[in-house]
N, C-alpha and C positions, 0 to 999 in steps of 0.2 A: 723492503723490496716489493715493487709493486705486483699484483696478480698476474698480469701481463706477463711479466718477468719472470715470474715462477712458473708460469704454464710454458713459456717458451724454453725453460730450462729443462722441465720434465720432458718435453717432446724430444729435444736434443738427446737428454740420456737415452730415452726410449729407443729412437731410431738408432742409436750407437749400440745398445744392447742388442737389439734386433738384428742388426746388420752382422753381429758376431755369432749369431745362433747359426747352425748348419742347416742347408737345405735338406729336405727329406723326400725322396721318392719312395713309396710304399707300393710294390709291384705284386698282384696276386693273379696267379695263372689258375685255371678251372680244369679240375680233374686231372691235373698233371701227376704222372706216377714217378714213383722213387727212382726208376729205372729209365726214364724218358728223357735224359738229359747226359749230353755228351761227358761230362766229368764223372759219370758213373757206368756209362754205356759207350763204347767209341763208335757204334753203329750210327748214332745221334749225331746230326749236324748242328751244334749249337754253339758256334765261336765266341758269340757275345756272353751268355750265360758262362762257358768255361772259363774265360777271361776274369769276369767280376768274381767269380766263386773261388777259382784257385788263387786269385790275387788278394782275396778278402778273407773271409770265415765262413766255412761250409758248416751247418748244423746237422749233427749226427742223431741227435735226440729232440728234435723239436716237434712238437705234436699238435694235430688240428683235429677237428671234429670228423666223423664219417661222412658228413654231407654238407653242402653249400651253405645255406642261410644260417645253420647253426654255428660253423666256422665264421662267417662273416658279422654276426652278432658277437663272438668273442673278440675278433679285431676290434670292432669299433666301440665296444662298452667295456671290455675288461672284465665283462662276467661269462660265468659257465652259463651255456644256454638252459641248463636244467633250474636255473636260478631265475630265469626271466620268461620261462614259458616256451622258449624257441627251440626245444631240443627234438623236437618231432618233424621228421623229414625236413621239407623246404617249403617256403611259402608258396603257394598255388595262386595260379591266376583267378583273381575274384574274390580271394579271402580278404575278410575284414580283419587284417591282423598287421602289426609291426612290432617290432622291438619297444617296449613301453617308453612314452616319452620322458618320464622322470629319469632316465639314465643319461648322462653326460658323454657324447661320443667323442672319439679322439680329435677330430678337426676343432670341435669346440674348445677342447683342451688348447690346443696349438693356437687357435686364435688369440686367447687370451695372453699367450707370448708373442703376440705381434705378426704372427704367420698369415701369409696369403694361402688361403686353401682352396684347391680345386680336385675335382672328381671327374674321371673319364672311363666309362666302361659299364660293369656290371652292379646293380645295387642288391636286389634280391633281398631285401629288409622289410619290404612291406610299403605299399603307395596308396592305401585306400583313402586317406586324407593327406592333404598337403604337409601337415605338420610331420607327417612321417617320412617325407623325400628330403634328399641330399642336401638341397638349399635353405632347408629349414633346421638342418640338424649338423649345421656347422661348415658347410662348404660355401664359398663364394660363387663358384659356377660348377654346373654339372653338365656333362655331355655322355649319353649313354641310354641304358634301357634298366626298366625296374624289374622284369621277369626272369625267366632264364629258359634255355632252350630255344633261343632265337635262331632263325635262318641268317647266316652269316652274310648274304647279300642283300636280301629286302627287307631284313629288319623286322620281319613279322613272327609271331607267335600265335598258336591256337587259335584255329579256325581264321589264319592269315590276317589277324590285325595288326598294325603298326606297333612296335614298342620301341621306339627312339625318339630321345629327348634333347633338345638344346636347351639347358636350363628348364624353364617351364612350357615351353612350347614343343609342339610335335615336330620331329627332323625328318620332312617328307621328300629332302632332295639328296638323300644318299643310296638310292636303289641302285643296286649294282657294284657298290664299292665294299670292298671285303673290310670286316670290321676292324680287325688288327690295324690296318693301315689307316682306316679313319681315324682311329683311337690316338695311333702314334702320331698323326699328323695334328690333331688338335693339341696333344701335349706339346709338340715342336712349336705350334703357334703361341701358345701360352708361354712357354719358355722364351721367346723371342719377345714378348709384349712385356715380361715380368720386370717390375721395378726392383732393381736389384738392391736398393736400400732397404727393402724389406725380406726377410726370409720367406722361402717357398716350401709349402707343403703341397704334393701332389699324390694322391691314390688312385693308383691304376689297375683297377681289377679287370682284366682282359677276359674276352669270351673264350680264347682259346685255352684248352682243346677240347670242350665240351661237346657233345653231340649236338646237332646234326654234323656229321663228318664230311667238312668242305673245306677246300682249299683250291686256291687256283693252281692249276696244272703244272705250272713251272717247279712249284715246291714238291709236288707229289714226284715229278720227274727226279728230283734230286736223290731219291732213293730207288734205282734201276733193279738192284739185287734183292729187293723185297717184294715176294712173291704175292703173300696175301694183299689185297686191294685195299682192304680197310685199314690195316697197318701202315701201308705205304701212303695212304692220304694222311693217317695220323700223322704220321712222322711228317711229313710235309707241313701240317700244322703248327707242329713244334717247331720247324725251322722257320715257319712264318712269324711266330710269335718272337723267337729269337731275333730276327731281322727288326722288327717293331720295336723292341726294347733297345736293340742298338741304335737305331734312329733316334731315340728320345735321349740317351746318353751321349750320343755325337751332338746333338743341340745343346745339352748342358756345357760340353767342352766349348762349341763354338761361339757361347754367351759368356764363357769364362765362369761358369758356376760350378764346374764339375768338381773341382778340387775341394770345394767346401760343401759337398754333397754327400749325405749318407743314404745308401740303397739298400733297402730290404726287400728280398725277394722270397715268396712262399707260395705253395699250391694251398687250395682250400680244402681238399682232401686227397687221398689216394687215389691212382688211376682206375677207372673205370673198365675191368677187363673185358666186358661183353662190348666196349665201345674201343677195344684195340689198345687200351693203355696198358703200362706193364709196372709192376712194384718188384719184380724179381730183384732180390731172392726172398723178399718177405712174404708172409701169407695173407691171402685174401685181397681186397681191394675197397673201392668206393661201397658205402652202405655198411660195411662190416666194421666191428671194433677190433679184428685182426691188426696188427702192425700195419700190414700193406694198406689198411684204410684209413689210417691216422698217424703214422709217422711221416711227415710231410717233407718233401724236398724242399730245402730252404737254404739261404745264405744271405750274407751280409758283405757291403763294401762301402769303403769311403770314410769321410770325416769322422775323426774321433777315434777310430779303432787304433789302438796301439800295437796288438799282436796279431799280425795278419798272415796270409799264405799258410792257412793252418786250418784243422777242424775243430769244433767245439762240441764236447761229449756231454756237456751238463743238460740236465732236463728243463727243457722249456714247453710251455703250453701256449696256443692260441691266445689266451686271456691275457698272457703277460707281454703282449707286443705293444699293447696301447701304453702301459705305464713305462716300458723300455723306451721307446720312442719319445714319450713326454721327458723323461730323463735326458734322453740325448740331446733334446733341445733346450735343455738347462731348466727346465720346469721340475716341480715337485709333484710326483703323482699323487692322487687321490688313495687313501688307505681302505677306504669304503668298498672296494672292489676285490673281486677274485683274483686279479692279475699281480703279480710280482714284478719289479723292475729288475732286469739282469744287465743293465747298461754297463756298469763298473765290471760285472764278471765276465761279460762277452769282449769287452774293449781290452782287457788286461788278461784274459785266458785263466780266470779264477774258477773256482767250483760254483756251481749252480746253488742258489738257495732254494730252489724247489725241491721237495722230497716226494712229493704225492700229487695226483691229480685225478679227476673223474674222465674216464672214456665217454660215458653217457649214462643218464638215467633216464629211461623213458617206458613209462607202464602205459601208453597207448599201443595196443596189440597191432603188429604189422610184421608180415613174413617177408621183409626184406632187409630192415634195418636193424643193428646190433641194439640190444635191449639193455645191457648193464655191464659195467666194468669200472675197475680202479686198480690205480699203480701205486703201491707204496714201496719206495726204495727200489731194491731190484726185482721185486716181485709184481705181478700183475694177475688179477683174478678177474675173470668172465663169469657172470650169473647168467644162466639161461642162454637164449638164441643170439650168437655174436654176429649175425647178418650174413648175407650169402651174396655172391658165390664164395667158395672156400677153395684152398689149394694153393700151390706153388706154380707160377706159370710165366715161362720164358717168352720173349718177345715173339708173336706170331710171323717172325720174318720170313722163315722159311716152310712155314705150311699154311694150307689154304683155309683151314679152320682149327678150333680148338675145342675141346669139350671141357666144362665147368662141372665140378662138383657142387651140387646144390645143398647146403646145410639144412637138413631137416627141421621146420619150424615147431618150435614148442614155447607156449605162453609160460610166463613166471621165472623164477631165479634157478632152475635147473635145467640142464646139468651144469656143473661147475668146472672150470678150466684153471689151471694154475701154472704160470710159466716164470723161469728166473730168465728175465728179459735181457740183463746183461750176459748172461753166459749162453742165452738161446734166443737170440733176437729173431730168429726165423719160426719160433714156437712150433717145433717139432717135438719136444720133451714134455709132455703133460705131467706135472708133479702133484697133481690134485689127491689122487689116493695115497701118495707116499708122504705128504705133508698136512695131515688134518689141522694140526695146530695152526699152521700158516694161513690154512684156508679160514678157520675160524677167526683168526687176528683181522684179515682182511675184509671178511663179511662184516664184522663188527664195526670196522671203520667205514665201511660203505653205508652201512645202515644209520650212522650218524649223519652223513651227508644226505641221505635220501628224506631225512627228517626237516631238511631246508627246501627241498623240491617244490617247485612251483607247478601245477598240472600243465600239460602241453596246451597252448591256445590254438587249436587246429579245427575252427568250425568249417562248415560247408561252404562252397563258393556263393557269393551273395548276388542275386540277378541284377541287382542295382549297377554293377559294375560293368554291365554289358558294353563293350566299346563302340557299338552301333548308336549309342546316345551321345557318343563324344566325337563323332567325326571318322568312326572307324579306327580309333587309335585308344590304346589302355591309357587312362587318364585318372587323376586323384580326383577326389571330392565326392565319393558317394557313401561315405560311411560316417 
């Protein structure tokens, strides 16, 4: 057989196997709390989330990091952030930092399986050189922004410099357009242009509901009974996000792709209580390694799932989503990462193979972020400062303000807290004094992990990043 004929047969086989793979849409909400969705809180108007979640699988024990960049590091690399130096706070404007380039990202794995790969939304994994940016790390296209805390309408951040990109070019023509709908429209456009003979991977890390608290008034007006203005706007932001997700799923249906699409939805960390998020009845929120900061609202819907309309109680960590999605795509996950594939367990309702994980290991002193914690089986050990604020807070629907208890900052691994999370998920009953042997056991296991820690890469911002040198837009190419 001629080489040309062999090549033709190979391409035919590749196209057939690619076409059989599910489309995958990975949606990330920013700062969405445990209690900020309709399927847990009837005051929230989220019909699209509720339908996907209740007809799919709701995850009750899927964990994320207490902050944004660390969770996104875990999603993309399958590595615990403390193993790659990304465990401290988030990537700041002008820091010469990104996830080390020797780590293969999720879209790179899916491209090997024949996927078209597109990213729309928030990156926040470093951009000081082009090699750190989405289209160099596995995405065919990128529309979104590099930093965090952008204005939702003018898309600027830090001294009001533009941070909006269409692939590698500044996107200057979107002023006044609310980002959730710009992102959804770009997703719809990609879906309608997509070559259906090729499987589609779309990563949709939305800006909502991170501060600043901004939303078109019609969404705020959906919550007339919410007295607190901040919570009313925040609730509108959740509903705007829900509508944007609904626009994307409708486009998949219109194109005939929906039935062969797997949708994963997760938050990146718990709700930011001082920005009106709610993690009730869990303790704490964003920045903390209490459950309210790390047990993420998440669900899965669609192609390949066998046991649906249920909840999944198995332990999952953010590092597991990369190998799980690679498995769902028909690939073989890498064995050199921290993540574990749960695809067979999730789709068939079987027990999780994960028995432990690290909440955080960060020796960089900071009086806001949780310092160190580990989960082994049913037990959780917190060493030292858990992050703040503390407490259990219902949504501020009927109040004008709320007072948060600030945890007193202490450096190091004291005091310790121990909880049986299966019996006490809201962390009311500290067992540290009653169970010193369990404390010692978990501390010893934690110390084994700590030996593998890479120090946090957190330099001072570099003046070379000054956007005034790049047409007043945040731009790679200065490190």
